[in-house]
N, C-alpha and C positions, 0 to 999 in steps of 0.2 A: 096893622103892615110894616113891612122889614122895609128898608128905607137905603139911600146910595149907601150906606154906612153898613148896611145889615143889621143893624140895630130895629127892633120896632120903636115910635116914638114913646109909648107907653111908657117902657124900661128901662128907655137911653139914660138918663140923669143917674140911673139906679145902676147900670153897667157901667159909669162913667166914675164913679164914688166907688165902685166895687176896687175897678181897677188902679187906683190910685193908692190901694190896701196894700203894704208890704207882703209882700208872696203869695199875690192875689194874680190870678190872671184866668180872665170869663173864657168861657167857652162855647154857651150858645147860652140863650134867651126867649123866653117869648111872654108877651102882653093880654093875649090871653083873644079870644075868637069869638063871634058867632054862632059857627056851625066849626067847629074843628076838626084836625085834619089828624091821625096818629104824628103823635110828641108835639100836636099845639095844646097849651092851653085854654080851656073851657072862658068864654066869658065871665069876668068880673074874679079870676084869677090871673096869677101871673108867675114864672121860674125864671130866674138865674143860676147857669148851672158853669161851676166854677173850679180852678184847682188850685190845688196849695201845693207851695212849695217852699222849705223842702214840706213833703207829707207829716201833716198833726197826727199827735194821739186823739183820733176823731172825739170830738163832743165831752171827753172826761172834763170834771171838776179841778181835781187835782191835780198836782203837779204839770203847771202853768212853766212852761220855758222862755221867761222876757226877755229872751236873745233869738230867738228863734222867730222872723218875720211874720211867718205863715200862721204858726201856733196864737200869736199877739195878734192878727189879723182876727184870726175866728175867735178871740176872745171877745172884742172890740163888737163885733157881728151879735152875738148873743148875749151880750150888754144891751146891746141897741134895741132887740126885737122883742124883748121883756116887755118893753111900755106898747107891744100891741096884745097884747093878752092872747097871746093860742092863736091869733090869724096866721100869723107868720111861722114858717117851718124851716130849719138848719137839719138837713139828713141826709144818708150819704146814699144814694141811687144804682150806685154801681159796686165792684167788687171793692175796687182799688179804693184804697186808703183817701188819696190825697183829691177824690171828687168831691163837693160840695155844691148838693142843691137850695139855694133860696127861693122857699115859696111863699106866695100870699093869697089870700080869698077875703073880698073883701075893704080891701086895703090899697090907698093909692101908694104906688111904688115910689113917688118921690118922695112921700111923708119916710117912707123906708130909707131912701138913700139920705134925707135929712136928718136923722136921725144918726145911721152910721158917722155919717161926717162931725155930726157932735159931736158923739163919741171920742173920733180919731183926734177932733179940735181940741175936750177935754185932755186926754192922754196927753196932747204932743205940749196942751199950758204948764202943764203937774208937771213933766219931766224937764222943763225950762226952771221953772221952780225949786225944784228939788236939787237940778245941778246950781244952781245959783247959791240954795243954803251950803251944799255940800261945800261950795269955793267959798262962802264967808264962811263955814265952820274951819278950813284949815289955815284960813287968816286970822280965824280968830287964836288957832291952836300955835300959830307962830308966836304971835302977841306972848302970850300965857309963856311960854317955854323961853322967849329971851327976856321977860320980866323974870323968870325964877333961877335964870342962870346970872345976869343982872343984879341982881340980891343974893346969888351965893348958895338958894335952898336947895 
């Protein structure tokens, strides 16, 4: 059942996490219904439809553009759902290539949200560590250059 926010409780955390990803905007969702009407998911299933900006090259494993926030977000989602061994799908149900559907069966959407959040956090931590290493490398190169210059080499 939808709440005042229009997002059903069962998928609310997943919708919130997806909306925190760069380039992702959720459009519609359903947490599953015992007697689903057209456009609703059956009980035990769920879906979240979202838009990626700018449009990614859908679900292609090669040539990931690390500077494209939408593409990076799709990559994080793909990594996170691997843990669910086929119970989660990420597909394009519409002819527009920047619309995707994340759907699941016999899986708690909160678990999916947590997996996506963890992937995002791990990526951010790795990026901070790489930036630190890069900065330290630059400082070390400056020291080496200074040492070489003082020695006259």
